[in-house]
C-alpha positions as a printed Julia matrix, in Angstrom:
153×3 Matrix{Float64}:
 -52.87  -39.27   59.91
 -48.82  -38.3    59.41
 -47.39  -36.79   56.36
 -45.8   -39.69   55.17
 -48.77  -41.41   55.42
 -51.23  -39.52   53.99
 -48.32  -38.71   51.63
 -48.48  -42.43   50.39
 -51.96  -42.58   50.26
 -52.7   -39.49   47.94
 -50.08  -40.64   45.57
 -51.68  -43.75   46.18
 -55.0   -42.41   44.82
 -52.85  -40.52   41.84
 -51.62  -43.66   40.84
 -55.38  -45.04   40.78
 -56.76  -42.01   38.7
 -53.76  -41.82   36.02
 -55.06  -45.67   35.11
 -59.23  -44.79   35.77
 -58.48  -41.46   33.37
 -55.96  -43.36   30.55
 -57.79  -43.71   27.49
 -58.55  -46.77   26.14
 -57.05  -48.67   23.45
 -59.87  -48.9    20.83
 -61.71  -52.68   21.03
 -59.97  -53.57   23.84
 -60.34  -53.0    27.69
 -56.75  -52.02   28.11
 -55.64  -48.85   28.85
 -52.44  -46.42   27.19
 -50.7   -45.01   30.55
 -47.43  -42.78   30.25
 -44.6   -45.12   32.07
 -42.69  -42.24   33.13
 -45.48  -41.36   34.99
 -46.52  -44.48   36.61
 -42.72  -44.96   37.09
 -42.1   -41.24   39.42
 -45.54  -41.62   41.42
 -43.9   -44.97   42.91
 -40.69  -43.75   43.6
 -42.44  -40.63   45.43
 -44.38  -43.97   47.77
 -40.98  -45.6    47.96
 -39.7   -41.71   49.34
 -42.5   -42.15   51.54
 -42.51  -45.49   53.1
 -38.91  -44.73   54.9
 -40.64  -42.16   57.43
 -42.9   -44.94   58.8
 -40.01  -47.17   58.65
 -38.31  -44.66   60.7
 -41.23  -44.15   62.82
 -41.14  -47.73   63.9
 -37.07  -47.51   64.58
 -37.05  -44.7    66.95
 -40.53  -46.5    68.94
 -37.92  -49.36   69.42
 -35.33  -46.92   70.72
 -37.58  -45.06   73.34
 -38.51  -48.86   74.61
 -35.15  -49.76   74.91
 -33.77  -46.1    76.62
 -37.29  -47.36   79.08
 -36.3   -50.65   79.78
 -32.52  -49.36   80.01
 -33.58  -45.87   82.33
 -35.77  -48.9    84.62
 -33.03  -51.39   84.78
 -31.04  -48.56   86.3
 -33.65  -46.83   88.76
 -33.91  -50.53   89.57
 -30.24  -51.28   90.34
 -30.06  -47.46   92.19
 -32.83  -49.0    94.76
 -31.06  -52.26   95.42
 -28.05  -50.46   95.78
 -29.24  -47.94   98.21
 -31.13  -51.05  100.23
 -28.03  -52.55  100.23
 -26.43  -49.47  101.8
 -28.64  -49.54  104.75
 -28.45  -52.79  105.84
 -24.82  -52.02  105.89
 -25.76  -48.7   108.06
 -27.57  -51.68  109.93
 -25.76  -53.42  111.3
 -24.54  -51.69  114.69
 -26.79  -54.29  116.7
 -29.27  -57.71  116.91
 -32.51  -55.92  116.49
 -31.31  -53.32  113.86
 -29.49  -55.91  112.1
 -32.86  -57.73  112.0
 -35.03  -54.99  111.22
 -32.6   -53.59  108.39
 -33.02  -57.22  106.82
 -36.91  -56.94  106.19
 -37.05  -53.71  105.49
 -34.19  -54.51  102.83
 -36.18  -57.22  101.41
 -39.54  -55.32  101.45
 -37.05  -52.74  100.05
 -35.97  -55.01   96.85
 -39.14  -56.77   96.43
 -40.43  -53.02   96.31
 -37.71  -52.75   93.74
 -37.58  -55.69   91.73
 -42.1   -55.58   91.42
 -41.53  -51.76   90.56
 -39.01  -52.44   87.95
 -41.23  -55.14   86.67
 -44.16  -53.09   86.27
 -42.35  -50.67   84.24
 -40.62  -53.15   82.05
 -44.31  -54.74   81.32
 -45.87  -50.73   81.28
 -43.22  -50.1    78.54
 -43.48  -53.73   76.77
 -46.99  -52.75   76.46
 -46.96  -49.57   75.15
 -44.42  -50.93   72.81
 -46.43  -53.38   71.49
 -49.38  -51.04   71.2
 -47.24  -48.74   69.14
 -45.72  -51.39   66.77
 -49.55  -53.28   66.95
 -51.19  -49.63   65.57
 -48.3   -48.52   63.06
 -48.43  -52.55   61.81
 -52.17  -52.16   60.69
 -51.75  -48.63   59.0
 -48.44  -50.67   56.78
 -50.84  -53.39   56.17
 -53.31  -50.81   55.3
 -51.2   -49.28   52.79
 -49.49  -52.63   51.52
 -52.96  -54.0    50.93
 -54.1   -50.63   48.98
 -50.91  -51.2    46.85
 -52.02  -54.45   46.24
 -55.81  -53.54   45.62
 -53.83  -50.99   43.17
 -51.69  -53.65   41.57
 -54.75  -55.77   40.95
 -56.81  -53.36   39.67
 -53.94  -52.39   37.07
 -53.3   -56.35   35.79
 -56.81  -56.57   35.26
 -57.11  -53.86   33.27
 -54.75  -55.49   30.43
């Protein structure tokens, strides 16, 4: 678990403990809690959550960088192929061979770029999915705690 994530969970546990250990009001199921203490814990949770959002933004930025590099690499390979074609125009046989080789190189470059793009998309999706699950878990825990607090009324 990351520092921010474990901190959020720890704070939620602390919030739960504050509610569970609060003294009850005689002849009712309601408890007396210090609003300032609850507000402080909630503020700390809010401070920890931006770390998760920052991680998601970093993953997106990395994905964009990888896609940019893959595109630049494909363009470089294409440019190299075009240069080779121009150099081989000396005779018909060389020209035919060059055209064939250029098409193969271009097709390979496009295939490689497509594979790199798909790989980076899968990687980013995998990371974002894990982050989504973590955020859902935190959100579910917050909802459970809120429900528990409402049920205490």
